[in-house]
C-alpha positions as CSV (number, residue, x, y, z in Angstrom):
1,M,0.0,0.0,0.0
2,T,1.0,3.6,-0.4
3,G,1.3,6.2,2.4
4,A,-1.8,7.9,1.1
5,E,-3.8,4.6,1.4
6,Y,-2.6,4.1,4.9
7,G,-3.4,7.8,5.6
8,L,0.2,8.4,6.8
9,D,0.4,11.9,8.3
10,L,4.0,12.5,7.3
11,P,4.0,16.2,8.4
12,N,3.1,15.1,11.9
13,I,5.7,12.3,12.3
14,Q,9.1,13.0,13.8
15,A,11.6,12.4,11.0
16,G,14.1,10.7,13.4
17,V,11.6,8.0,14.1
18,V,11.1,6.7,10.5
19,R,14.1,8.1,8.6
20,P,17.5,6.4,8.8
21,R,20.5,8.3,10.3
22,P,23.0,9.9,7.9
23,P,25.6,7.6,6.5
24,H,28.3,9.7,8.2
25,Y,27.3,11.2,11.4
26,V,28.1,13.0,14.7
27,A,25.5,13.0,17.4
28,C,24.7,14.1,20.9
29,Y,22.1,12.8,23.4
30,L,20.9,15.1,26.1
31,I,18.7,14.2,29.1
32,L,16.8,17.0,31.0
33,E,15.0,17.1,34.3
34,V,11.8,19.2,34.6
35,L,11.4,20.9,37.9
36,D,8.4,23.0,36.9
37,A,5.7,21.9,34.5
38,E,5.1,25.3,32.9
39,A,8.9,25.7,32.2
40,G,9.0,22.2,30.7
41,R,6.1,22.9,28.4
42,T,7.7,26.2,27.4
43,L,10.8,24.3,26.3
44,V,8.7,21.9,24.3
45,E,7.0,24.8,22.6
46,R,10.4,26.3,21.7
47,L,11.7,23.0,20.4
48,I,8.8,22.2,18.0
49,P,10.2,24.3,15.1
50,Y,13.5,22.5,15.3
51,V,12.1,19.0,15.0
52,P,12.0,17.9,11.3
53,N,9.0,15.9,10.1
54,A,9.0,12.8,8.0
55,Q,7.8,14.6,4.9
56,D,10.7,17.1,4.8
57,G,13.3,14.9,6.5
58,A,16.4,16.4,8.0
59,G,17.9,17.9,4.9
60,S,21.6,18.0,4.1
61,D,22.1,21.3,5.9
62,K,19.9,20.7,8.9
63,P,20.5,18.3,11.9
64,M,18.1,15.6,12.7
65,I,16.5,16.6,16.1
66,G,14.3,14.1,18.0
67,I,12.5,14.4,21.3
68,G,11.0,11.9,23.7
69,F,9.6,11.8,27.2
70,T,9.8,9.2,30.0
71,F,6.7,8.3,32.0
72,A,8.1,10.4,34.9
73,G,8.8,13.2,32.4
74,L,5.2,13.3,31.1
75,R,4.0,13.5,34.7
76,A,6.4,16.3,35.5
77,L,5.0,18.2,32.5
78,G,1.5,18.0,33.9
79,V,0.1,15.4,31.5
80,P,-3.3,14.4,33.0
81,E,-3.6,11.1,34.9
82,E,-6.1,9.6,32.4
83,T,-3.6,10.1,29.7
84,L,-0.8,8.6,31.8
85,D,-3.0,5.6,32.6
86,S,-3.5,4.9,28.9
87,F,0.1,3.9,28.3
88,E,1.0,0.2,28.4
89,P,2.2,-1.1,31.8
90,Q,5.8,-1.7,30.7
91,F,6.2,1.9,29.8
92,Q,4.7,3.1,33.0
93,E,7.1,0.9,35.0
94,G,10.1,2.0,33.1
95,M,13.2,0.1,32.0
96,A,15.0,0.2,35.3
97,A,12.1,-1.4,37.1
98,R,12.0,-4.1,34.5
99,A,15.7,-4.8,34.5
100,H,15.4,-8.1,36.2
101,I,13.0,-9.3,33.4
102,L,15.3,-7.9,30.7
103,G,18.4,-9.7,32.1
104,D,20.2,-6.6,33.4
105,R,21.8,-8.1,36.5
106,G,25.2,-8.0,38.1
107,P,27.4,-5.2,36.5
108,S,24.4,-4.4,34.2
109,A,21.9,-3.9,37.1
110,P,20.3,-0.5,37.5
111,D,22.2,0.2,40.7
112,Q,25.3,0.1,38.6
113,W,23.9,2.4,35.8
114,E,25.2,5.9,35.2
115,S,23.2,8.7,36.6
116,P,20.4,9.7,35.9
117,F,19.1,6.6,34.1
118,A,17.8,4.8,37.2
119,S,17.1,7.8,39.4
120,G,13.7,8.9,38.0
121,E,15.2,12.3,37.2
122,A,15.4,11.6,33.5
123,H,12.4,13.4,32.0
124,I,13.1,14.6,28.5
125,A,15.5,12.9,26.1
126,L,16.8,14.9,23.2
127,M,18.8,13.6,20.2
128,A,20.7,15.7,17.7
129,M,22.4,14.0,14.8
130,A,24.2,15.7,11.9
131,S,26.5,15.0,9.0
132,S,29.3,17.3,10.3
133,K,30.6,18.6,13.6
134,E,29.8,22.2,12.4
135,Q,26.1,21.3,12.0
136,L,26.0,19.6,15.3
137,D,27.7,22.5,17.1
138,A,25.1,24.8,15.6
139,A,22.3,22.6,16.9
140,M,23.8,22.5,20.4
141,D,24.1,26.3,20.5
142,A,20.4,26.5,19.5
143,A,19.5,24.0,22.2
144,Q,21.4,26.1,24.8
145,H,19.6,29.2,23.6
146,L,16.2,27.5,24.1
147,L,17.1,26.7,27.7
148,D,18.1,30.3,28.4
149,G,15.8,31.7,31.1
150,L,14.4,28.3,32.1
151,Q,16.1,27.7,35.4
152,K,13.6,25.0,36.3
153,V,14.6,22.7,33.4
154,R,18.1,21.2,34.0
155,L,20.5,19.6,31.7
156,I,21.6,16.5,33.7
157,Y,23.3,14.3,31.1
158,R,25.2,14.6,27.8
159,L,26.7,11.9,25.7
160,D,28.6,12.7,22.5
161,L,28.8,10.1,19.7
162,Q,30.4,9.9,16.3
163,Q,30.9,7.4,13.6
164,L,34.2,5.5,14.0
165,P,36.8,6.0,11.2
166,T,36.1,2.5,10.1
167,G,32.4,3.1,9.7
168,R,31.8,0.1,11.9
169,T,31.1,-0.8,15.5
170,H,33.8,-1.1,18.1
171,F,33.7,-4.9,17.7
172,G,34.5,-4.3,14.0
173,Y,31.2,-5.2,12.4
174,R,29.3,-3.2,9.7
175,D,26.0,-2.2,11.4
176,G,22.6,-1.1,10.1
177,I,22.0,-4.0,7.8
178,G,18.6,-5.6,7.8
179,Q,16.3,-2.8,8.9
180,P,12.6,-3.5,8.3
181,L,10.9,-1.7,5.4
182,I,7.9,0.4,6.6
183,D,5.0,-0.2,4.2
184,G,3.7,3.1,2.6
185,L,6.7,5.3,3.5
186,G,8.0,5.2,0.0
187,M,11.6,4.3,0.9
188,E,13.8,2.2,-1.4
189,E,13.4,-1.5,-0.9
190,F,16.5,-3.7,-0.9
191,P,16.4,-7.4,-1.9
192,G,15.8,-9.5,1.2
193,Q,14.5,-6.6,3.2
194,G,10.8,-7.5,2.9
195,P,8.1,-8.3,3.4
196,A,7.1,-4.7,4.1
197,I,5.9,-4.1,7.6
198,R,2.7,-2.2,8.2
199,P,3.3,1.2,9.8
200,G,1.3,0.5,12.9
201,E,4.1,-1.7,14.1
202,F,6.1,1.5,14.6
203,L,3.6,4.4,14.8
204,F,0.4,4.6,16.8
205,G,-2.9,5.0,14.9
206,Y,-2.2,2.9,11.9
207,P,-2.8,-0.8,10.7
208,N,-0.4,-3.3,12.3
209,E,0.7,-6.8,11.6
210,M,-1.9,-8.2,14.0
211,G,-4.8,-7.1,11.8
212,G,-5.9,-4.1,13.8
213,I,-4.9,-0.5,14.5
214,S,-2.1,0.2,16.9
215,V,-3.7,1.9,19.9
216,G,-1.6,4.6,21.5
217,P,-2.1,6.8,24.5
218,S,-5.2,9.0,24.6
219,P,-6.3,11.5,23.5
220,D,-5.8,10.8,19.8
221,E,-4.2,14.1,19.0
222,F,-1.5,13.3,21.6
223,G,-1.0,9.6,20.8
224,R,-1.4,9.4,17.0
225,N,1.8,9.4,15.0
226,G,3.9,8.7,18.2
227,S,6.2,5.8,18.9
228,I,7.7,4.1,22.0
229,I,11.5,4.1,22.2
230,A,13.8,1.9,24.2
231,F,17.2,3.7,24.8
232,R,20.2,1.5,25.7
233,K,23.7,2.6,26.4
234,L,26.0,-0.5,26.2
235,H,29.7,-0.6,27.1
236,T,31.6,-3.0,24.9
237,D,34.6,-5.0,26.1
238,V,36.6,-4.9,22.9
239,A,39.8,-6.2,24.4
240,G,38.0,-9.1,26.0
241,F,36.3,-10.0,22.8
242,R,39.6,-10.0,20.9
243,R,41.3,-12.1,23.6
244,F,38.5,-14.7,23.6
245,L,38.7,-15.1,19.8
246,S,42.5,-15.5,20.0
247,E,42.3,-18.0,22.8
248,Q,39.7,-20.1,20.9
249,S,41.6,-20.1,17.6
250,E,44.9,-21.2,16.2
251,T,45.1,-18.8,13.3
252,P,43.8,-15.3,12.4
253,E,41.6,-17.0,9.8
254,Q,40.0,-19.1,12.5
255,E,39.5,-16.0,14.7
256,E,37.6,-14.3,11.9
257,L,35.5,-17.4,11.2
258,L,34.5,-17.7,14.9
259,A,33.7,-14.0,15.0
260,A,31.5,-14.5,12.0
261,K,29.8,-17.5,13.5
262,M,28.9,-15.7,16.7
263,V,27.3,-12.8,14.8
264,G,26.0,-14.5,11.6
265,R,27.9,-12.1,9.3
266,W,31.5,-11.5,8.5
267,R,32.7,-8.2,9.9
268,S,32.4,-6.7,6.4
269,G,28.7,-7.3,6.6
270,A,28.7,-10.3,4.2
271,P,26.2,-12.9,5.5
272,L,27.4,-16.4,6.3
273,V,24.4,-17.9,4.5
274,L,25.8,-16.5,1.2
275,C,29.5,-17.0,1.9
276,P,30.0,-19.6,4.6
277,Q,33.7,-20.3,4.1
278,A,35.4,-17.0,3.5
279,D,34.6,-13.3,3.7
280,D,33.4,-11.3,0.6
281,P,33.9,-7.6,1.4
282,E,32.3,-6.6,-1.9
283,L,29.2,-8.5,-1.0
284,G,29.2,-7.1,2.5
285,A,29.1,-3.5,1.1
286,D,26.4,-4.2,-1.5
287,F,23.0,-3.4,-0.1
288,Q,21.4,-5.0,-3.2
289,R,22.9,-8.4,-2.2
290,N,24.0,-8.4,1.5
291,N,20.6,-9.1,2.9
292,D,19.1,-11.3,0.2
293,F,18.7,-14.7,1.7
294,R,16.4,-17.0,3.6
295,Y,17.3,-19.5,6.3
296,L,14.9,-22.3,5.6
297,E,15.6,-22.4,1.9
298,Q,19.4,-22.0,2.1
299,D,20.6,-23.0,5.6
300,P,17.9,-24.9,7.5
301,K,20.3,-26.7,9.9
302,G,22.5,-23.7,10.6
303,F,25.6,-25.2,9.1
304,A,26.5,-21.8,7.6
305,C,24.9,-19.5,10.1
306,P,24.4,-21.1,13.5
307,M,20.9,-21.0,15.0
308,G,22.3,-19.3,18.1
309,S,24.2,-16.5,16.3
310,H,23.3,-13.0,17.2
311,M,21.8,-12.1,13.8
312,R,19.7,-15.2,13.6
313,R,18.4,-14.7,17.2
314,A,17.6,-11.0,16.7
315,Y,15.5,-11.7,13.6
316,P,14.9,-15.4,12.7
317,R,13.3,-14.4,9.3
318,D,11.6,-17.5,8.0
319,S,13.2,-19.9,10.4
320,L,10.0,-20.2,12.5
321,E,7.5,-20.6,9.7
322,H,7.0,-24.3,10.4
323,E,6.2,-23.4,14.0
324,R,3.5,-20.9,13.0
325,V,5.4,-18.1,14.6
326,A,5.0,-14.7,12.8
327,A,8.4,-13.1,13.1
328,N,7.0,-9.9,11.5
329,I,5.0,-9.0,14.7
330,H,8.3,-8.8,16.5
331,R,10.1,-6.4,14.1
332,I,11.6,-3.2,15.5
333,L,13.5,-0.2,14.0
334,R,17.1,0.2,15.2
335,R,19.1,3.4,15.4
336,G,22.7,2.7,16.5
337,A,25.6,5.1,17.2
338,T,29.0,4.6,18.7
339,Y,30.7,6.5,21.5
340,G,34.2,6.5,22.8
341,P,37.6,6.1,21.1
342,M,38.6,3.1,19.1
343,L,40.9,0.5,20.7
344,P,43.9,0.3,18.4
345,E,44.0,-2.8,16.2
346,G,45.8,-5.7,17.8
347,V,45.6,-4.4,21.4
348,L,44.4,-7.2,23.7
349,E,44.4,-5.4,27.0
350,D,41.7,-2.9,28.0
351,D,42.9,0.7,28.2
352,G,40.2,1.8,30.7
353,A,38.4,4.0,28.2
354,E,34.6,4.1,27.9
355,R,33.5,2.9,24.5
356,G,30.4,1.2,23.2
357,I,27.2,1.8,21.3
358,V,23.9,3.4,22.0
359,F,20.8,1.8,20.6
360,I,17.5,3.5,20.0
361,L,14.9,0.8,19.4
362,I,11.5,2.0,18.0
363,G,8.1,0.4,18.0
364,S,4.5,0.6,19.1
365,N,4.4,-2.3,21.6
366,L,7.1,-2.9,24.2
367,H,5.7,-6.2,25.2
368,R,5.8,-8.0,21.9
369,Q,8.6,-6.1,20.2
370,Y,11.6,-4.9,22.3
371,E,10.9,-6.9,25.4
372,F,10.0,-10.0,23.5
373,I,13.2,-9.9,21.4
374,K,15.3,-9.2,24.4
375,T,13.9,-11.9,26.7
376,Q,12.8,-14.6,24.3
377,W,15.2,-14.5,21.5
378,L,18.4,-12.9,22.8
379,Q,18.4,-14.2,26.4
380,D,16.4,-17.4,26.1
381,G,17.3,-20.3,23.8
382,V,14.1,-22.3,23.9
383,F,13.0,-21.4,20.4
384,I,16.3,-22.8,19.0
385,N,16.3,-25.8,21.3
386,A,19.3,-24.5,23.3
387,T,17.7,-23.6,26.6
388,E,21.1,-23.1,28.4
389,E,22.5,-20.7,25.7
390,K,22.2,-17.0,25.4
391,D,23.2,-14.6,22.6
392,P,27.0,-15.1,22.3
393,L,27.7,-11.4,21.7
394,V,25.2,-9.4,23.7
395,G,23.8,-12.0,26.1
396,Q,23.7,-10.7,29.7
397,T,25.1,-13.3,32.1
398,D,27.3,-13.6,35.1
399,D,28.4,-17.1,34.2
400,P,30.5,-18.2,31.3
401,Q,28.3,-19.3,28.4
402,T,28.3,-21.9,25.7
403,F,27.7,-21.4,22.0
404,T,26.9,-24.3,19.6
405,I,28.3,-24.3,16.0
406,P,26.6,-27.0,13.9
407,D,29.2,-29.0,11.9
408,K,29.8,-32.3,10.3
409,P,30.5,-34.9,11.5
410,I,30.4,-33.4,15.0
411,R,29.1,-30.0,16.1
412,R,31.4,-27.7,18.0
413,K,30.7,-26.4,21.5
414,V,32.4,-23.1,22.2
415,T,32.6,-22.8,26.0
416,G,33.7,-20.2,28.5
417,I,32.2,-17.2,26.7
418,P,32.4,-14.2,29.1
419,R,30.3,-11.0,29.2
420,F,31.3,-8.7,26.3
421,V,28.5,-6.1,26.7
422,T,27.5,-4.3,29.9
423,T,24.5,-2.1,30.2
424,R,25.5,1.4,31.4
425,G,21.9,2.8,31.4
426,G,18.6,2.7,29.7
427,L,15.1,4.2,29.6
428,Y,11.7,4.0,27.9
429,A,10.5,7.2,26.2
430,F,7.5,8.2,24.2
431,A,8.3,10.2,21.0
432,P,5.1,12.0,20.1
433,G,4.2,13.2,16.7
434,I,4.5,16.9,16.0
435,N,0.8,17.3,16.8
436,G,1.5,15.5,20.1
437,L,4.3,17.9,20.9
438,R,1.9,20.8,20.3
439,W,-0.7,19.1,22.6
440,I,1.9,18.9,25.5
441,A,2.9,22.6,24.9
442,S,-0.8,23.6,25.1
443,L,-1.4,22.0,28.5
444,G,-2.4,24.6,31.1
445,K,-3.2,27.2,28.5
446,S,-6.7,28.7,28.0
447,P,-8.3,27.9,24.7
448,S,-7.5,31.4,23.4
449,T,-3.8,31.0,24.1
450,A,-3.2,27.3,23.3
451,L,-1.2,26.4,20.2
């Protein structure tokens, strides 16, 4: 279907929700605390002109600005109780309160998170992303100007991010492959990306994959065109990952093969299903080919791409068709950005620097999207008949883990896998449509003065 047939209200959808980030980026995430509802609403009113919509996009000379609110933040802004009560329970509880369900224990537990993620003080989350440092600096200057005179809105957290010189993650992998295609948005479709997902999976007020309309918070002018966001700041133990690969391998080639088996792709982005024996960097860089495969047709037993690999867990594609499981109802948009300096190539000892990745995961239903993927696919191995195994790359565990690599005549069991990723903080936020931002800004105003 087209956007018009769905009734997609592009001028009222935040561009950062449905449009991909620039191929080369610098970014900044800000968290603010609202000490006075009127001051907070004044800031929202000031921000609205700076938030690009999905019809216009960010533009080459304009940063991508996005804004979201935690449940505590909506309450601090004076959002009525009947509206707060209309959010799903998971959002109302917040990520920190659900950490034990999500697997955030030990060093990843909320009592170990950076402030203010688990404190309840995080109210407004702002994201600015641009193609150059000059553009981003201009956006930050504008943000500071908007805060001028609002003493009761405090900036309490800032995180600067930028694309690494390699264009990859700190672990060395090409990222951003395999994003779902939103039906009706009119974006280019790459082979293997489909089937297109109905927009209600990511935006409130539209048809979803369950056969209904995604129901957002009330009233409709506030909830429609909005999305729920899961924000995750993850520290990556790059030195530990390199040491593990070295300890488990006899040659550099074996290291790279093991790294590919754990993720499901070679670090270039080339999928194991299409090139199981050796990397093919040209394939990895070709978006017309690097996602064009199916598991059941080409690798049903996981001899190329193991069932328990990160990529196959995060999105099983057609692997579950015989079990009558619709993977499409668990799709989610991902926006990833790296922070911290690169660990130089070949270094096997940690230098103490903070480095990792921030994920923004976007959908319309925390229960069957982000939380389902995190708990059932990444943390639990029941669906791949490996109940004792977790995701080998991002699985949260205090005990060394096992990863099974199917092979002939005997499968390989990789044991002693340590924790490579530690949660530094996280939150759930609601990203309203432009109309929803106006609704917030108008709270407390008389009809004659409301936006």
